[in-house]
N, C-alpha and C positions, 0 to 999 in steps of 0.2 A: 576298726576302720582300716587296718593294714591291707586287708584283702581288697576293699573297694578302691583304695588309693593305687594299689598295685595293678588292678584291672584297668583303671583310668590311664595309668602310665602305659600299659600295654596297648590300649586303644590309640595312644599317641605314638605308637611304634617304638617305644623305648625298649631296646634290646636287653638292657640290664634287668628291667622289670620282667621281661619275658623269661629270662633265665631263672630269676628268683621264683616265679610262679611255676615254671617247669620243675625246678628242684623240689618245691614244696609238694607237688602232686604226682611226680613221676612214679615213685615207688608204689603208692596206693593204687594208681590207675594201671600200673603194670600187673598187679595181682588180680585186678578185675579182668583184664584182657587174658591173662593166663588161665583163669578159671573157665573162660569161654573157649579159648582156642586150644589150650593144652600144651602145644609146642612152644617152648620159651622163645625161640628165634622168631616164629610167626607172631607171637604176642608182642614182642619188642617192635617188630615192623608195624603192626597195627597201632601200637602206642604212639610211635613217631608220627604216623599218618594222622592220628587223632589230635595230637598237639598242633600239627601244621594246620589242620582244619580249624581247630579252636582259635588259633591266633589269626587266621584269615577271616573268621566270622565273629571275632570278639566284639565287634561293634553291635552285634545282635544280642549280646548279653545285657539284660536290663536289670539284673539284680533281684528278680522276683523269687529266685531260689539262690542258694549259695553257689559260688563259682564251682566248687567241688561237685555239686549235684549236676550242674549244667555240663561240666566236663565229663562226668561219668556217663551221662546220656550219650554224648558224642562217642566215647570209647565203646560203649555197648553197641551202638548202631554200626560203628566201624567193624566190630567183631562179627556182628551178624552179616554185614556185607561180605566180609572175608569168607565166612563159612558158606554163604550162598554161592560165592564165586567158585569155591572149591567143589561144591556139589552141583553147581549149575542152577538148580532150582529146587524149592521145596515141593513136595507132593501134598496138595491140599486134600483133606477129606471133608466131605459134607457132613459136618457134625452139628449143624444148626437144629436138627430135629430131635436131638437127644436130650432127655431130661436129666439134669445133673443134680445129684444130691451132694451138698457141701459137706466136707469132712475135714475139720480143722485139727484132727489128732495126728501130729507128726512125731509121736513118741516111737522110740525103737527099744528093742530088748536090752536089758542090762548087759554090759560086757562088749557092746559094739561101740567102737571109738568113732570120733568125728572124722578121722582119716578114712576109716572104712566106709562111712556114709558118703564122703566126698568121692571116694573111688567108685562107689556104686552109682552115684549120680553121673559120673563120667562114662559109665557103661551104658547109660540110657541112649536110645536113639535120639538123634538131634532134635526132632520136633518136641519131644518130651523133656529132654535135658535143658533146652533153652528156657522153657516155661518154668520148670522146677528151679533152675538157677535164678531167674529173674524174681520169682516169688519168694523162695525160701532164703536164698543167700543175699540177693541184692535188695530185697524188701519192697519190690514194686507190687501194686495191686493189679487186678485184672484189667481195669481200664487202661492203665499205663502199659501193661504188657501187650494189650491188643493194639495200641498205637505203635509201640516199638516194633512188633513183629508183623504188623499190618494184617491182623486177623480179628475176628469178632471176639467179644468178651466171652460168649458161650464157648467158642473154640478154645480160648485160653483156659477156661474152667475145666473143660473136658480133658484137655491135654495135661493139666495139672493133676487131675484125679487119676487119669490113666498112668501118668508118669509116677505118681506116688505108689500106685499099685505095683508097677514094675519094680520100683525101688525097694518096696517091702519084700518082694520075691527075691530080688538079688541079695538082700541082706539076710533073708532066711536061708538061702543057699549057702551063703558065707558062714552063717552060724552053725548049720547042721551038716555042712560038707556035702550037700547034694548037688552042688554046682560042678562045673568043669575043673 
């Protein structure tokens, strides 16, 4: 009940409650932002903007999900907005006519560390990296990803499949030294 009480106090504009909630979630949300943005300073800026928005919109929090999940969605959306503003706009491909074969095998060869996988994910182009991060690291499904990125579920599935293919190639290059 601590969290619900804290949120209610934040809705009443209780600054001490806001500080407690901020301290409880700032580190975890910073790492979410950093995974998307990469640059620590930009991630910190996005994090601050996310908390400002969360406290401005806290009256919209209805408790249907945990406060952390609600806040994480705000942070991810702010990250995507930041990335879009840096790039100006995503280039959309018409991927609606492609038949997608689901492949749930995310295994990698022995000897490849989680840090190497994360580094390879960061090398993916933005449109694939965002979907792979949202699916694999953040745990969102294609319906949620399509809502967050404003694309169709088919496009989400296609980008995940292609991103996974690119990721496996990057890891293969790393493993066998055929990359740059």
